[in-house]
Structures are given as C-alpha cells and as structure tokens.
MARTIRO-544348 format. One record per residue: x, y, z of N, C-alpha, C, CB in turn; residue in one letter; residue number from 1. Coordinates in pm, 1 decimal. Glycine has a CB too. Layout:
       n.px       n.py       n.pz      ca.px      ca.py      ca.pz       c.px       c.py       c.pz      cb.px      cb.py      cb.pz   residuo   num
          X          Y          Z          X          Y          Z          X          Y          Z          X          Y          Z         A   NUM
...
***
This chain:
       n.px       n.py       n.pz      ca.px      ca.py      ca.pz       c.px       c.py       c.pz      cb.px      cb.py      cb.pz   residuo   num
     7511.6    14176.8     8453.2     7571.9    14090.2     8550.5     7720.3    14076.3     8521.1     7503.1    13953.9     8551.7         X     1
     7802.5    14089.5     8621.1     7945.0    14069.1     8607.2     7970.5    13921.0     8581.9     8021.1    14118.6     8732.8         X     2
     8067.7    13891.7     8497.3     8099.8    13751.9     8469.0     8135.1    13681.0     8599.5     8216.9    13741.0     8366.8         X     3
     8076.0    13564.7     8622.3     8104.0    13493.5     8747.3     8245.7    13437.9     8747.7     8003.0    13380.0     8768.4         X     4
     8299.4    13421.1     8866.4     8429.5    13358.8     8881.2     8406.9    13208.6     8897.1     8508.5    13418.7     9003.1         X     5
     8461.1    13132.9     8805.6     8457.6    12987.3     8812.3     8599.4    12941.3     8785.8     8354.8    12924.4     8709.2         X     6
     8652.2    12862.5     8877.5     8790.8    12818.5     8864.1     8804.5    12672.2     8903.4     8883.5    12905.4     8949.9         X     7
     8917.0    12614.7     8863.9     8947.9    12477.8     8902.9     8972.9    12472.2     9053.2     9070.6    12424.4     8824.9         X     8
     8920.7    12369.7     9116.1     8946.5    12347.8     9258.5     9085.5    12286.6     9273.9     8837.2    12255.4     9322.4         X     9
     9148.3    12315.1     9386.9     9280.9    12261.9     9417.9     9276.0    12193.3     9554.4     9388.7    12375.1     9416.3         X    10
     9386.7    12132.5     9589.7     9396.5    12067.2     9721.4     9368.5    12166.6     9834.6     9536.6    12004.2     9739.9         X    11
     9397.6    12293.1     9813.5     9369.9    12394.8     9916.0     9220.4    12415.0     9938.2     9433.9    12527.5     9876.9         X    12
     9138.3    12364.0     9847.0     8992.6    12383.3     9854.7     8917.7    12264.9     9916.2     8938.1    12409.5     9716.8         X    13
     8987.9    12166.6     9967.4     8921.8    12045.4    10016.5     8817.4    12078.3    10123.0     9025.4    11947.7    10073.2         X    14
     8854.1    12155.1    10224.1     8757.8    12186.5    10330.6     8638.5    12265.0    10276.2     8826.4    12266.5    10442.6         X    15
     8665.1    12358.2    10187.6     8557.9    12435.8    10125.7     8463.8    12344.3    10047.8     8616.1    12544.2    10033.0         X    16
     8517.8    12251.3     9969.4     8434.9    12159.4     9892.8     8354.4    12066.4     9983.8     8521.6    12077.5     9798.2         X    17
     8413.5    12021.1    10093.0     8338.4    11938.5    10189.3     8219.6    12017.6    10243.2     8430.2    11891.8    10306.6         X    18
     8242.9    12142.1    10279.1     8136.2    12226.9    10332.7     8030.1    12256.4    10226.4     8194.8    12358.2    10386.5         X    19
     8073.5    12297.9    10108.0     7978.9    12328.3     9999.8     7898.4    12204.6     9960.6     8053.7    12383.3     9877.0         X    20
     7966.2    12091.2     9950.9     7898.3    11968.1     9914.7     7789.0    11933.1    10014.8     7998.0    11854.4     9904.7         X    21
     7823.5    11937.5    10143.0     7726.1    11903.9    10247.3     7611.7    12004.4    10250.0     7794.3    11898.6    10384.5         X    22
     7643.4    12131.6    10241.5     7540.8    12235.6    10249.4     7445.2    12229.7    10131.5     7605.3    12372.8    10256.3         X    23
     7499.8    12220.4    10011.6     7413.2    12219.2     9893.0     7330.6    12091.2     9885.7     7497.0    12234.2     9765.6         X    24
     7387.8    11978.9     9928.9     7311.6    11854.1     9927.9     7193.6    11864.2    10024.9     7402.5    11734.0     9965.2         X    25
     7221.4    11915.6    10143.4     7112.8    11933.8    10240.9     7004.6    12027.3    10186.8     7168.5    11989.4    10373.4         X    26
     7045.7    12141.1    10131.9     6947.7    12236.4    10078.9     6863.2    12175.3     9967.8     7018.3    12360.8    10027.0         X    27
     6925.9    12094.4     9883.4     6857.0    12035.7     9769.3     6758.7    11927.4     9810.7     6957.3    11979.0     9672.1         X    28
     6800.6    11841.2     9901.8     6722.2    11719.8     9927.0     6638.8    11719.0    10054.7     6813.1    11605.2     9931.0         X    29
     6661.8    11807.9    10147.0     6578.6    11806.7    10268.6     6429.9    11821.5    10240.7     6622.1    11917.0    10361.0         X    30
     6389.9    11903.5    10144.5     6245.5    11914.1    10118.5     6184.4    11787.7    10056.6     6219.5    12031.2    10027.1         X    31
     6266.3    11696.9    10001.9     6209.8    11582.7     9929.2     6260.7    11446.8     9977.6     6239.9    11597.0     9783.0         X    32
     6345.7    11444.1    10079.9     6401.8    11317.4    10128.0     6406.9    11315.5    10280.1     6542.8    11294.8    10070.1         X    33
     6431.1    11198.5    10334.6     6440.9    11179.2    10478.1     6567.6    11245.0    10534.0     6439.2    11030.1    10511.5         X    34
     6552.4    11324.8    10637.9     6665.2    11400.5    10694.2     6776.6    11309.5    10744.4     6617.0    11489.2    10807.9         X    35
     6742.9    11198.8    10808.7     6845.2    11107.4    10860.4     6923.9    11044.6    10745.5     6780.6    10997.3    10947.3         X    36
     6856.1    11009.8    10638.3     6924.0    10952.6    10522.5     7016.5    11054.4    10457.2     6822.1    10901.7    10420.9         X    37
     6972.3    11178.5    10454.3     7056.7    11285.3    10399.5     7183.1    11299.7    10483.0     6979.7    11419.7    10394.7         X    38
     7168.3    11302.0    10613.5     7285.3    11317.3    10701.2     7380.2    11199.5    10688.0     7241.5    11332.4    10846.9         X    39
     7325.7    11079.5    10672.9     7410.2    10962.5    10652.9     7490.2    10977.7    10523.5     7325.0    10833.4    10649.4         X    40
     7424.0    11017.8    10416.1     7489.4    11036.0    10287.1     7597.5    11143.7    10295.6     7386.3    11072.6    10179.6         X    41
     7561.5    11256.9    10354.6     7656.8    11368.1    10368.3     7779.5    11323.0    10446.7     7590.2    11489.4    10438.2         X    42
     7756.2    11249.8    10554.7     7866.6    11203.7    10637.9     7960.8    11107.2    10567.5     7812.7    11138.8    10760.0         X    43
     7908.9    11034.0    10470.2     7991.9    10938.7    10395.4     8053.5    10998.6    10269.6     7909.8    10818.2    10357.8         X    44
     7985.3    11092.1    10206.5     8029.2    11140.5    10074.7     8114.0    11267.1    10077.1     7910.3    11165.3     9990.1         X    45
     8101.8    11348.6    10178.5     8173.0    11477.0    10177.7     8281.7    11480.0    10284.2     8075.0    11592.9    10199.9         X    46
     8361.7    11373.3    10284.9     8476.3    11364.9    10375.5     8599.1    11420.9    10304.6     8501.2    11217.7    10421.8         X    47
     8698.7    11455.2    10383.6     8823.8    11504.0    10324.5     8882.2    11400.3    10228.7     8926.3    11538.0    10435.0         X    48
     8881.4    11273.7    10268.7     8940.1    11168.9    10184.5     8866.3    11156.7    10051.2     8938.0    11034.0    10258.1         X    49
     8732.7    11161.7    10053.6     8656.3    11150.5     9928.5     8683.7    11269.2     9836.7     8505.4    11140.9     9958.2         X    50
     8683.1    11388.9     9892.3     8704.6    11508.3     9810.5     8848.3    11512.2     9758.1     8673.8    11635.9     9892.0         X    51
     8943.9    11473.6     9840.1     9082.4    11466.7     9791.6     9093.6    11369.3     9675.0     9177.8    11424.5     9905.2         X    52
     9021.0    11257.7     9682.2     9023.2    11161.2     9571.7     8968.3    11222.8     9443.8     8942.6    11036.2     9608.1         X    53
     8863.0    11306.9     9454.1     8811.3    11376.1     9334.8     8923.5    11455.3     9269.3     8692.7    11470.4     9371.6         X    54
     8995.1    11530.2     9353.6     9094.5    11623.6     9302.3     9219.4    11553.9     9248.6     9133.5    11720.7     9410.6         X    55
     9247.4    11435.6     9296.6     9367.4    11362.8     9254.2     9343.6    11273.3     9133.7     9419.5    11279.8     9367.9         X    56
     9219.6    11253.7     9095.5     9186.5    11166.0     8983.7     9220.8    11235.8     8852.4     9036.5    11126.1     8987.1         X    57
     9313.3    11180.1     8772.4     9351.9    11246.0     8647.5     9241.8    11246.4     8541.1     9474.0    11179.0     8591.7         X    58
     9136.4    11165.6     8559.5     9025.0    11160.9     8464.1     8902.6    11231.7     8520.4     8990.2    11015.4     8428.8         X    59
     8927.1    11333.7     8603.2     8817.9    11410.4     8663.3     8859.5    11556.4     8674.6     8779.5    11353.4     8802.7         X    60
     8759.9    11642.4     8682.1     8782.4    11785.5     8702.3     8676.9    11836.7     8799.3     8777.4    11864.2     8566.5         X    61
     8718.8    11923.7     8890.3     8626.8    11984.9     8985.3     8640.5    12135.8     8973.1     8655.0    11937.0     9131.7         X    62
     8526.3    12203.6     8962.7     8521.5    12348.8     8949.1     8452.0    12409.6     9069.4     8449.7    12389.5     8819.3         X    63
     8495.2    12527.2     9107.2     8430.0    12606.9     9211.5     8372.5    12732.5     9149.3     8529.2    12642.7     9325.4         X    64
     8251.1    12768.7     9191.6     8184.8    12889.1     9141.4     8165.4    12986.4     9255.9     8048.7    12855.0     9074.8         X    65
     8183.7    13113.0     9226.3     8173.6    13218.4     9327.6     8073.0    13323.6     9283.5     8311.6    13283.5     9353.5         X    66
     7996.6    13373.1     9378.8     7903.4    13484.0     9357.0     7944.6    13595.5     9451.3     7753.0    13440.8     9380.7         X    67
     7972.6    13711.1     9396.6     8018.2    13824.5     9476.9     8135.2    13783.5     9567.0     7902.2    13880.4     9562.0         X    68
     8229.4    13709.7     9509.1     8352.9    13663.8     9573.8     8331.3    13557.4     9681.6     8423.5    13781.0     9634.6         X    69
     8207.7    13515.2     9704.1     8179.8    13411.9     9804.2     8154.4    13278.3     9734.4     8057.7    13451.5     9892.5         X    70
     8206.0    13168.7     9789.1     8180.5    13037.4     9729.2     8030.3    13011.7     9722.1     8250.8    12925.3     9810.1         X    71
     7983.7    12967.0     9604.8     7839.4    12950.1     9586.3     7802.0    12816.2     9523.3     7785.9    13061.7     9500.9         X    72
     7898.9    12741.8     9469.9     7865.5    12614.8     9409.4     7987.0    12546.1     9353.0     7763.3    12633.7     9302.1         X    73
     7961.6    12427.8     9299.8     8070.4    12349.9     9242.7     8015.4    12250.6     9141.2     8148.8    12276.7     9353.1         X    74
     8105.5    12200.7     9058.0     8071.6    12096.2     8961.3     8186.6    11997.1     8957.4     8043.8    12156.0     8819.0         X    75
     8152.0    11871.9     8931.5     8252.6    11765.7     8922.9     8217.7    11677.5     8803.9     8259.5    11681.5     9055.6         X    76
     8312.3    11661.4     8711.8     8295.5    11571.6     8597.8     8403.3    11465.2     8606.5     8302.8    11648.8     8461.5         X    77
     8369.5    11344.8     8556.2     8466.2    11236.0     8566.6     8437.4    11126.6     8464.4     8465.3    11177.5     8707.7         X    78
     8543.3    11055.9     8429.2     8528.1    10933.9     8351.7     8485.1    10827.6     8451.8     8661.8    10893.8     8274.8         X    79
     8371.6    10765.9     8427.1     8314.9    10667.7     8519.3     8243.3    10562.3     8435.8     8217.0    10735.0     8623.1         X    80
     8211.4    10448.3     8497.1     8134.0    10348.6     8420.4     8007.3    10411.7     8362.1     8096.6    10227.6     8510.5         X    81
     7983.5    10384.6     8235.0     7872.3    10445.5     8162.2     7752.4    10351.1     8167.4     7912.1    10476.9     8014.3         X    82
     7635.4    10402.5     8208.2     7516.7    10315.9     8211.3     7485.5    10258.5     8073.3     7395.4    10393.8     8263.7         X    83
     7426.9    10140.5     8070.9     7394.2    10072.6     7945.5     7304.9    10156.0     7854.0     7326.8     9941.1     7974.9         X    84
     7222.4    10241.5     7911.4     7128.9    10320.4     7831.1     7195.0    10435.5     7754.9     7021.3    10375.3     7919.7         X    85
     7322.9    10460.5     7780.2     7394.8    10569.2     7712.9     7467.4    10510.2     7591.8     7496.3    10640.6     7810.9         X    86
     7428.2    10548.5     7469.6     7488.5    10488.4     7349.4     7639.1    10512.9     7336.1     7419.6    10541.8     7226.9         X    87
     7686.4    10629.5     7374.5     7828.5    10663.3     7364.2     7900.8    10601.2     7483.5     7850.2    10819.1     7359.5         X    88
     7973.5    10494.0     7460.0     8039.8    10420.3     7568.0     8158.9    10496.6     7625.3     8085.7    10284.5     7517.8         X    89
     8196.9    10608.7     7563.2     8306.4    10692.1     7612.7     8254.4    10820.5     7678.4     8401.9    10726.9     7498.0         X    90
     8125.9    10826.7     7705.0     8066.1    10947.1     7764.3     8129.3    10976.1     7900.1     7912.7    10930.6     7779.1         X    91
     8130.9    11102.3     7933.3     8184.4    11150.3     8061.1     8066.2    11187.4     8151.2     8281.1    11273.7     8040.4         X    92
     8078.5    11154.9     8278.5     7970.7    11182.6     8374.0     7982.5    11322.2     8434.0     7971.1    11078.6     8485.4         X    93
     7871.0    11392.4     8437.8     7858.5    11511.6     8520.8     7811.8    11458.0     8655.5     7757.2    11621.2     8458.8         X    94
     7906.3    11433.6     8742.0     7880.6    11366.0     8868.3     7807.9    11455.8     8967.8     8010.8    11317.8     8928.4         X    95
     7843.8    11583.0     8968.2     7781.8    11677.2     9061.6     7779.6    11816.8     9001.1     7856.8    11678.2     9196.6         X    96
     7669.9    11884.9     9020.1     7658.8    12027.0     8988.7     7557.6    12082.7     9087.1     7615.4    12052.7     8837.6         X    97
     7607.0    12158.4     9183.9     7522.4    12211.1     9290.6     7554.3    12357.7     9315.0     7540.9    12130.0     9420.1         X    98
     7448.3    12433.1     9345.7     7460.8    12573.1     9387.4     7388.7    12591.7     9519.0     7403.9    12669.7     9279.8         X    99
     7439.0    12683.1     9599.4     7364.2    12723.9     9716.9     7229.7    12780.8     9672.2     7443.9    12827.9     9800.7         X   100
     7128.9    12763.8     9753.0     6995.5    12814.2     9717.8     7000.1    12963.8     9688.0     6895.4    12786.1     9831.6         X   101
     7081.8    13036.7     9761.4     7090.6    13182.1     9743.3     7148.5    13221.9     9607.7     7175.1    13242.4     9853.3         X   102
     7218.2    13130.9     9540.5     7279.2    13161.1     9410.1     7195.3    13110.5     9292.9     7418.3    13100.2     9402.6         X   103
     7091.9    13035.6     9321.1     7009.0    12981.3     9213.6     6924.2    13092.0     9151.4     6918.6    12867.5     9266.5         X   104
     6904.9    13081.7     9020.8     6826.5    13181.9     8949.4     6904.3    13306.6     8912.0     6709.9    13220.9     9031.5         X   105
     7035.2    13304.6     8932.2     7118.3    13421.8     8903.0     7195.3    13410.0     8772.2     7215.1    13444.5     9015.4         X   106
     7189.0    13293.8     8708.4     7268.5    13268.7     8589.1     7398.1    13195.0     8619.2     7299.3    13398.4     8520.2         X   107
     7432.0    13183.0     8746.2     7556.1    13114.4     8782.8     7549.5    12966.3     8746.8     7584.2    13130.9     8932.8         X   108
     7433.9    12904.0     8760.7     7420.5    12762.5     8726.2     7449.8    12736.8     8579.3     7281.1    12713.3     8759.9         X   109
     7397.5    12821.2     8492.9     7424.4    12806.7     8349.5     7571.1    12827.3     8317.0     7340.4    12905.0     8270.0         X   110
     7632.0    12926.5     8381.2     7774.5    12951.7     8358.8     7858.3    12834.5     8408.6     7818.1    13081.7     8428.7         X   111
     7821.3    12779.2     8522.7     7892.8    12664.2     8576.7     7874.6    12543.3     8485.4     7844.1    12632.0     8719.3         X   112
     7754.8    12524.4     8434.2     7731.3    12414.3     8340.6     7818.3    12429.4     8216.8     7583.2    12408.1     8300.7         X   113
     7825.9    12550.0     8161.7     7909.1    12573.2     8042.9     8055.3    12536.5     8070.0     7899.1    12720.5     7998.5         X   114
     8104.7    12576.6     8184.4     8244.2    12544.5     8219.8     8261.3    12394.9     8242.2     8287.5    12621.7     8346.3         X   115
     8161.1    12329.5     8302.0     8168.2    12184.7     8323.0     8169.3    12111.4     8188.8     8049.3    12136.4     8409.5         X   116
     8087.9    12157.2     8094.1     8085.8    12095.2     7961.1     8220.2    12113.7     7891.2     7972.5    12155.1     7875.0         X   117
     8283.8    12225.8     7911.7     8417.1    12247.1     7854.4     8516.6    12147.4     7914.7     8464.8    12393.2     7879.0         X   118
     8499.6    12114.5     8040.7     8587.3    12016.0     8104.2     8559.5    11875.6     8051.3     8569.9    12019.3     8256.5         X   119
     8433.2    11845.9     8023.9     8399.3    11718.0     7960.9     8473.1    11707.1     7828.1     8245.1    11704.5     7939.8         X   120
     8468.6    11812.0     7748.0     8539.3    11812.6     7619.2     8689.7    11797.2     7639.8     8509.7    11942.6     7541.8         X   121
     8744.8    11864.6     7740.6     8888.1    11854.8     7767.9     8928.6    11712.2     7805.5     8927.0    11951.3     7879.7         X   122
     8836.1    11637.9     7864.4     8861.9    11498.2     7898.8     8837.8    11404.8     7779.8     8773.9    11456.3     8016.2         X   123
     8799.7    11461.6     7665.9     8778.8    11383.3     7545.0     8635.3    11338.4     7523.6     8866.4    11264.6     7547.9         X   124
     8544.6    11387.3     7606.5     8405.3    11346.8     7594.1     8332.1    11419.7     7483.3     8334.4    11369.0     7723.4         X   125
     8251.9    11344.1     7409.5     8163.2    11402.3     7309.1     8018.7    11399.2     7356.7     8176.5    11328.0     7175.7         X   126
     7997.3    11322.1     7463.3     7866.5    11311.6     7526.7     7886.8    11323.5     7676.4     7794.6    11177.6     7489.4         X   127
     7793.9    11391.1     7741.6     7793.5    11397.5     7887.0     7667.0    11327.9     7935.6     7801.0    11545.8     7938.4         X   128
     7677.9    11256.7     8046.7     7561.5    11192.0     8107.0     7556.0    11226.8     8254.2     7566.2    11038.6     8087.3         X   129
     7437.8    11216.9     8310.6     7419.9    11237.7     8454.2     7299.5    11158.3     8501.1     7402.7    11388.3     8487.5         X   130
     7301.8    11126.9     8628.4     7186.5    11066.8     8693.0     7122.6    11172.3     8781.0     7226.0    10940.5     8775.4         X   131
     6989.8    11176.5     8782.8     6918.5    11276.6     8862.2     6803.3    11209.7     8936.9     6865.8    11392.0     8772.0         X   132
     6776.8    11257.7     9055.9     6665.4    11205.6     9134.4     6535.8    11252.7     9070.2     6674.4    11251.4     9283.5         X   133
     6443.7    11160.9     9044.6     6321.5    11197.9     8971.7     6231.3    11293.9     9048.5     6243.5    11074.1     8937.7         X   134
     6250.9    11307.2     9179.7     6171.8    11402.8     9257.3     6237.8    11540.6     9264.0     6149.7    11349.7     9398.1         X   135
     6357.9    11553.3     9208.6     6427.1    11682.3     9206.9     6386.1    11756.7     9078.6     6584.3    11663.2     9214.5         X   136
     6262.0    11801.3     9078.0     6201.5    11862.3     8960.0     6278.4    11986.6     8914.9     6056.1    11898.6     8988.4         X   137
     6323.5    12066.0     9008.5     6397.2    12188.2     8974.1     6522.7    12155.4     8892.5     6435.9    12265.6     9102.2         X   138
     6595.9    12053.2     8934.8     6715.9    12013.5     8860.7     6679.1    11957.1     8724.2     6796.6    11910.0     8940.5         X   139
     6577.4    11873.7     8719.2     6536.6    11815.2     8591.1     6496.4    11923.6     8491.3     6420.1    11717.1     8611.8         X   140
     6428.8    12026.7     8538.5     6391.5    12137.8     8450.9     6514.8    12214.7     8403.5     6295.1    12232.6     8523.3         X   141
     6609.5    12235.7     8493.3     6735.1    12303.0     8457.2     6806.9    12223.7     8348.5     6826.9    12319.5     8581.8         X   142
     6820.9    12093.0     8367.3     6890.5    12011.3     8268.4     6818.4    12011.5     8134.0     6905.1    11868.7     8319.2         X   143
     6686.7    12006.8     8136.1     6610.2    12010.8     8011.0     6636.3    12142.1     7935.7     6458.7    11994.6     8039.8         X   144
     6639.1    12254.5     8009.7     6668.2    12383.8     7946.3     6808.8    12386.9     7886.5     6652.7    12497.4     8048.1         X   145
     6898.0    12305.4     7940.9     7037.0    12301.9     7894.9     7060.5    12194.0     7788.4     7130.1    12278.3     8013.3         X   146
     6951.8    12135.1     7734.8     6963.5    12043.1     7622.9     6976.9    11895.6     7656.9     7077.3    12081.6     7543.6         X   147
     6962.4    11860.0     7782.2     6970.3    11718.9     7820.5     6839.5    11648.6     7788.0     7003.0    11704.4     7970.6         X   148
     6850.1    11522.1     7746.2     6733.4    11439.3     7716.3     6743.5    11308.7     7794.1     6722.0    11411.7     7563.6         X   149
     6627.7    11249.6     7817.7     6619.6    11124.3     7892.6     6672.2    11009.1     7806.2     6473.2    11096.6     7938.0         X   150
     6760.3    10926.1     7865.5     6816.7    10812.3     7792.3     6776.7    10678.4     7853.7     6968.2    10823.1     7788.1         X   151
     6732.1    10679.8     7978.8     6698.4    10556.2     8049.1     6713.7    10577.3     8197.7     6786.6    10439.1     8001.9         X   152
     6749.4    10470.9     8269.2     6769.1    10481.0     8414.1     6895.1    10404.4     8454.4     6645.1    10426.4     8490.9         X   153
     6942.1    10434.8     8574.7     7049.3    10356.3     8635.5     7023.1    10349.4     8785.0     7190.3    10418.1     8605.6         X   154
     7084.0    10251.6     8849.1     7062.3    10232.2     8991.9     7147.8    10327.7     9072.9     7092.4    10088.0     9031.7         X   155
     7085.9    10380.5     9179.5     7154.3    10469.1     9272.4     7111.1    10429.3     9412.5     7122.6    10620.1     9242.9         X   156
     7208.5    10401.8     9498.1     7178.6    10362.9     9636.0     7175.6    10487.7     9724.2     7283.6    10260.4     9689.2         X   157
     7066.9    10500.4     9798.3     7052.1    10613.0     9890.5     6964.1    10567.5    10006.2     6991.0    10738.8     9818.8         X   158
     7013.4    10585.7    10126.9     6934.8    10550.7    10244.0     6903.3    10402.3    10253.4     6807.7    10628.2    10243.9         X   159
     6994.8    10319.6    10202.1     6973.8    10176.1    10207.9     6877.4    10122.2    10104.7     6925.9    10139.7    10341.0         X   160
     6831.0    10207.7    10014.6     6740.6    10164.4     9908.5     6806.0    10188.0     9772.9     6605.0    10238.9     9917.5         X   161
     6765.2    10106.9     9676.8     6813.1    10123.6     9539.4     6703.3    10194.6     9461.0     6850.6     9984.9     9473.3         X   162
     6740.5    10304.9     9398.8     6647.3    10382.9     9317.0     6686.1    10368.6     9169.9     6647.2    10533.3     9360.0         X   163
     6588.3    10376.5     9082.1     6612.1    10379.8     8937.6     6606.8    10526.0     8895.4     6506.1    10292.2     8858.0         X   164
     6720.8    10591.9     8901.7     6728.0    10734.5     8869.0     6730.5    10755.5     8717.9     6852.3    10798.3     8933.4         X   165
     6661.8    10860.8     8672.0     6671.3    10894.6     8529.8     6815.7    10926.3     8491.2     6579.9    11014.2     8496.6         X   166
     6854.3    10881.4     8374.5     6983.3    10915.7     8315.4     6955.0    11012.6     8202.2     7061.2    10787.8     8264.5         X   167
     7022.4    11125.8     8205.6     7008.4    11229.7     8103.6     7139.3    11242.7     8028.6     6967.4    11365.6     8166.5         X   168
     7129.4    11271.8     7899.1     7249.3    11287.3     7816.7     7236.1    11409.7     7726.6     7273.9    11160.7     7731.9         X   169
     7348.6    11454.0     7678.1     7350.7    11554.7     7571.5     7486.7    11552.9     7505.7     7318.2    11696.6     7626.4         X   170
     7489.7    11596.6     7381.3     7614.3    11606.4     7308.2     7694.8    11723.9     7362.2     7588.4    11622.0     7156.8         X   171
     7823.7    11711.3     7353.0     7915.1    11817.6     7392.6     7984.8    11865.8     7266.8     8018.4    11768.8     7500.5         X   172
     7966.5    11991.6     7234.7     8031.8    12048.0     7116.5     8154.5    12125.3     7159.9     7935.0    12139.4     7036.8         X   173
     8255.5    12115.2     7079.1     8380.5    12184.5     7107.6     8393.8    12299.0     7008.5     8503.3    12087.6     7099.4         X   174
     8415.5    12419.1     7061.4     8432.3    12535.7     6974.5     8562.7    12521.4     6897.0     8431.4    12668.2     7057.2         X   175
     8557.6    12555.6     6769.4     8678.3    12544.4     6684.8     8774.1    12657.0     6711.2     8641.4    12542.9     6537.1         X   176
***
C-alpha cells in the first residue's frame, strides 16, 4: 500500500470539511440512529462557521486524509474540558475521527489515528480521550485495537436527549 496522504487542513478546506463531516456522520449513524436527528445534528455541526472555528483555534488541529488523491476522512483534536473520569486533567480530546465507508478497512484509519496522536503530543498531551456512542460497535472495536480503554462516561446531547457516552483513554507516547 502506498503511504496515505494526510495533511493539516487549512481555511481553503472549509467547504471540503463541511462536506466530509456531514457525509461521514450520515454514513456512520444512519444505521443506528434516527435520520431526522442526524440531519438536525449535521445541520448544526458542519457549518462553515463551526469548521472555521476548528481551524482558527490555536489549541486544536484538524487533519485531512486522502485515498487515491480523493478526500476520504478527517480527524480533529483539541484542548477541551476533560471529563471527571479521566485522571490526566491535561488530556487532549480526539474530538472527531471519521472515514468514508469506502475508505474503511484500508489502513487509512490507523494512519490517520497515528497522525492525530502526534498532534495530541504536539499540543502537549500525554493522554488522549474521546467519547464514543455505545451503539457504534465498529468504532469501539477500532479504538480498542488502537489501545484505548474505558475510563467512564460523559454526557452527550443528541436529538434532544442526553446520553451517557463511554469515555475512552490511552497514553500518548512521543518518539525521542
């Protein structure tokens, strides 16, 4: 396999990130969530203003992943409030890591995760945390293979309901 292209997103990528975010979210959650709730979430979360804010935040990094030169996924890490169940109070959040369904199972997800973890380290993080939907079994299995362990739960609002999503953590090692 040729090494995948993964690069930092820029302001020029806002429209692409809005599209990728909406598409990957729909692909991921339509089989396990209400379609109207998904559309409401997509309409609120993947706006130009929201994505521009990701890119302008000095305590965040957004990466784009490409398969055969076509955009296939993205990752976003950020300094954010850390759930009480995470012992490292300086942990960095892996806020988003999504691939198009067509790119899953190709190794691109692992490569994107590696680059995202490097960004966590660049932000000074020694621990990374994420929240995951407990019905997203495919993602939970991916995270487990990548060394994440269950630390507790945190609240996540979706579709007007509050969910207790699993919080997963893992140490971030920095190569010398």
